[in-house]
N, C-alpha and C positions, 0 to 999 in steps of 0.2 A: 504493500500500500504506500509506504513511504517512497519507494522507488518510483511509483507511478506519479506521485505528487511532484517529485523533483523533475521528472521528464516533462510534466505538464507546465511547470513553472518556466523551465528552460525554453519551451516552445513559445510561451507567451512573451518572454523577454526578447527572443529572436525576432518575432513578428513586430514587436514594438520598435526595435532598433531599425529594422528595415523600413518601417513606416516613417521613421524620423529622417533617415539618411537619404531616402529616395527623392523627396521634394528638394532637399539641399542640392543634390547633384543636378536635378532638372533645372533648379533655379540658376545655378552657375552656368549651365549650358545655354539656357535661355538668355541670360545676361550677355554672353558672348555673341550669340546669334542675333541679338537685337540691334547690333551695329550693322544695319542693313539699308540705311538711307545715304545716298551719295551726297557728298559735300565738297566744296572747293573753298579753300581759305588762303588768303595772302596776308603775310605779316612780316615782322622783323625777328630774326633769330635772337632769343634771349639767353637760352642755355641748352646744353646737350649733355646727357649722361646715359651711357649704355645704348640701348635701342630706343631711347625716348628723348624727344626734344621739346622745348617750349618756345612758342613764338607768340609775339604780341601783335594783335590786330590793330588796325587803324583807330578803333574805338577804345584802345588801351586795355582790352580784355585779353588775358593770357589763355592760350590754347595748348593743351598737352597732346602730343602726337606720338603714337607708337609706330615705329618704323616697320616696314615689311621685312619678313625673314629673308627674302632675296635681296642681297646688298645692292644689286644693280638697279633696284627700284628707287634708290636715292642717288641723285646726280648733282655734283658740284661742278660748275662750269666757269672757266676763266681763260685768259690768254696769257701766254708767256713769251718772253724774248729769248733769242738764242743763247744769250749770256747767262740765263738762269738754268739752262739744261746742264745736267751732270751725268757722268758715267754711273751706271747702276739704275738709272730711271727706266721704268717699263714704258715701252712705246707700242703703238699699233699703227701700221702704215699699209696702204694699198698701192701697189706699183705694178707696172708691166715689165716683164723680163724677156730678153731675147734668147736665141739658141745657146749663147755662151753663158747664160745664167746671170747676166748683168742687167741692171735696170736700164731701160732704153731712154729714159729722160729723168731729170731731177724731180724729186718728190715735192709737191707743193702743200701738203697737209700732213702733220704728224700729231697723233693723239697720245697724250701721256696719261697714265692711270696708275692706281695703287694695286699692290698684289692682293690676291685672294686665296683662301683655302678652297681647293677645287670642290670639296664636298658641299660647299655652300652655293655652288653655281648650278643652275639647270643645265642639262646636257646641250641644249641648243645654243647656250651662250658661251660655252667653253672655247669655241674656235675664235672668240674675240679676246680671251683673257689668258689662255694657256700658251706658253711659248711654242712656236711652230711656224711653218710656212704653209699656208692653206690655199689651195688652188681655187680661184674664182671663175675659171674658164670652163665652160660647159661643152666646148667642142671636143671631138675625138683627137687623140694624138696624131700629129702628121709624121711623115717619113723623116723629115729633118730632125724633129724632136726625138724620135726613136734612135736615130743614128748618133745623135749627140749625147744620148742618155739623159736628157732633160727636156721636158715639155715646155716650150715657151708659152707665155700667156700672163694673165692677171693673177696676182697672189696677194693674200693678206699676210703680212709679216708681223709677228708678235714676239716680244721678248725684251730683255734688258739691254741697254746700250753698253757695249764693252769697248768701244773705241770712238773717238771724235777727232775731227780735223776740219780744215777750211773747206774741204769739198763735201763733207757729209759725215755720216755715222756708220758704225758697224753694229749690227744687232745679233745677239746670240739667240737665234730662233730654234730652240730645242737642240736637235742634233747637228745643226748647221750654223755657220756664221754668214751673215748676209750684209754685204756693203751696200749702202744706200746713199746716192748723191742727193743733197738737199738744195732746193732752189733758194736763192738769196732772199726772196720775199716770201718764203714759206710761212704758213700759219702753224704755230705751235699751240695746240689746244689742250688745256688741262681738263680732264674728264674723270675726276675722282668720285668714288662711291663711298666716301666718308667725309667728315667735316674737319679734317686736320688743317685745312687752310682757311676755314671759315672764321669769321669774327662776329661778335655780337653786333647786331644792327643790319647784317646782310639780309636781303629780301629773300623770303622763302615762300614758294607756292606749293600747296598741298592739295592733293586729290585723294579722297578716301571715303570712309563710312563713319557715321555717327549714330547715336541713339537719340532720336527726337524726344523732348525738345532741347536736350543738352547739346550745344554746339561747341563745348569747350574740351571735349575728349574725342579724339579721332584715331581710328585705325587706318593708317595710310596705305594706299595702293601705289602712290607715286609722289615723290618729293623732289623739287627742283630748287637749287640755289644757284643763281647766276649773278656774278659780280662784274663790275667794270674795272676792277683793279687789273693792272698788267704786271705780272711777276717778272722781275728782272729789269724793269724800267727804272730810270734814275729817280732816286728818292724813295725807293722801296725800303721797307723796314729790314735792316741788316739782320736783326735777331731772328726774324721770321724766315729769312732765306737760309741762314746757317742751320736753324733747327730743321727746316724742310730738307736740306741737303743731307744731314746726318740721318734723319729718320727714313728718308726715301732710300738711301744707299743701303742702310742696314736691313730694311725690309726686303729689298731686292735680293740681297745676299742670303738672308736667313730664311725667308718665307716664299720666295718666288716659286710658283708651281712648275712642275716638270710637264713636258708635252705628253698628252695621252692619246693624241691622234697622229697617225702616220703622216709624215711630211715629205714633200718631193725633194729630190736630191739636188739642191742648189749648190754648185761648186763653191768651195771656200775661197776667199780672197787670199792672195799671197801674203805671208806674214809681213 
């Protein structure tokens, strides 16, 4: 009899516990799912910590923004001068190569970006961030390309700068080194997916979701920070440039991802 009573009591307690915890779990899930209304906000950067940033709207109301788990959904854009560029910086360039594996004309646009952990990138984006030489040419290999052992065409070159000179740069594109002539008036575009170069007051545009009627908490789907500062221009803050040089070079050496996609065999330049 006593055993029966104990089992009965245990059953009642179990049911009661489940009845208490189930609404709690459902409440948390509903709370997250309730961020289902699209919102766009523009404001000034106030603070950033971890995957959360705070921006101040024009009406002086602070808005908390949770960044997307895909780091490429947050973009910081700026322009740099050639004198700001350093060995070790990661670049992304599109160029046309001839049968000898050399670029047929100087590059007029170079994108600079920060290193990522490959695991945080969606597969479709890895050809833009992992070191390598990726063919952008859709045509079939021609006889000349087969004979030379290299298929001429358009390529996206991704990797750290390992050499610089008056004529251009050399990029370590995974298993190959690629020399790239750079046009005198080339555009050097900073395309970072972090806020290492941002400063309080920078304009931030956010697209995301919120839970009406509260517009002060947003789960972001896209964040854009675009500044008119030109890095490397006369009058630039020396401390910022030195800090950027050290952190960028260290990141490129320690955390630069290795190529995970097969790359075409572009001949190495002579030492």
